[in-house]
C-alpha angles and dihedrals in degrees: 000000000000125000093257091051090048092053092046090051090052091050096049097042129085132002100259105142095199092051092049090056091051102043111063145148105233137183095227097195093048096046102038128055104212110227100174144330118254135177118353121206134197093268104025152026124233126212135183109227145164111245103225090201094060103014088233126134108241142168115248121198113203112196128209103243096210094048092046092049091050092050094046091047088070088069100045111157093010097102093235115182114239123248089255093053092049096044096048090051092060116095115168134126092241097044120077111252113241111200105178145011137182141114131296122238085259091059099254120134115242138183130202119210143164115287113242104206103208140068126295118250089243090060092049091051096042092050091043091232097187092157095055091045097044110128092358106081095090091049091050093048090051092050093047090049092051091050092052092045088055092051091051092046087052089060101257141112111218095207096192108063107157138126091270090065098057121079126192133211113248094261092046089241096124133030124196134198116234141179122052094182094121097032119128135182114268093241132123097259093051093046095054118118118276108056098114100175133129140077107308098221089058100034120126116235093245089060097050090043090051095238130144112291141198139170090303090079085070092048090055092049091045090052092052090049092051091047089056093045090054099042109018085231135101119241090231106039117202145120097257118098099167130078091298089068091063091055088071093063095084101021100053131042119251115244107259109256090228089064087071098029112030087164093060119118106266095227092048093049092048090050092054093046091050090051092060100048114136096232112068092215090060095053128089101286100225143355088253088060091046092052093045090059095037096051091050093059115115114277091238092058110127121198 
């Protein structure tokens, strides 16, 4: 059964009212007035649009059918929930709210979500927006950590934590986690060796080496993201951005965060550096443990 047939089967089966609202076949161009394009991922494009049905500004993720089918084929027979099923099950103040999913009339999966009206974290880091981030880095790290703790508590591994997948409100008062395209359940079958997906610059060594994985792959990626937020630099500098970049993560030492930020709180810097250790057993063990240490930092700590 193809992905389109699977979606159609979901939409036609059962009498669940909530599910019927979320799984739809939609003429994207007719329903949504495209306002602008936004972030593009490896398997999708994202647009900001006015929903003509509700007259609300929303984010619409338009997935590449072939890439999604290829990714999902890795889990054939494993009863993996779709991105839409995962995303619409997430309800947290620091996770973007996804309200609907389905397929377009052209057969491509799509998701509709709340529009977050500010810049992405990747933009803030790339443009080295120290002024916009002044006095807000600690708040943002705390919110990102709470979002990831929630995902893990919900029984999933995000698998693509990186600056591109965090969006801020316009005043940088709130940051939200997005994109569950690579997310898998945190169960034995989905943590077996072989699923080599993610963004290479943020990929844990056990992923690129095709070893068994668990939620600590997200902790590694989160640590790299926090390192960049605090320094505007990558822990493993280099020109490669493809899979070769990830090979450095257990063959070369990360640049000590205090090299870039000698003024950084010592406990905070040590926490970030522990999060990006090559061996999973040497990392912070959970997002609960990360937050316990993080929330105990002195109130005057400035990221």
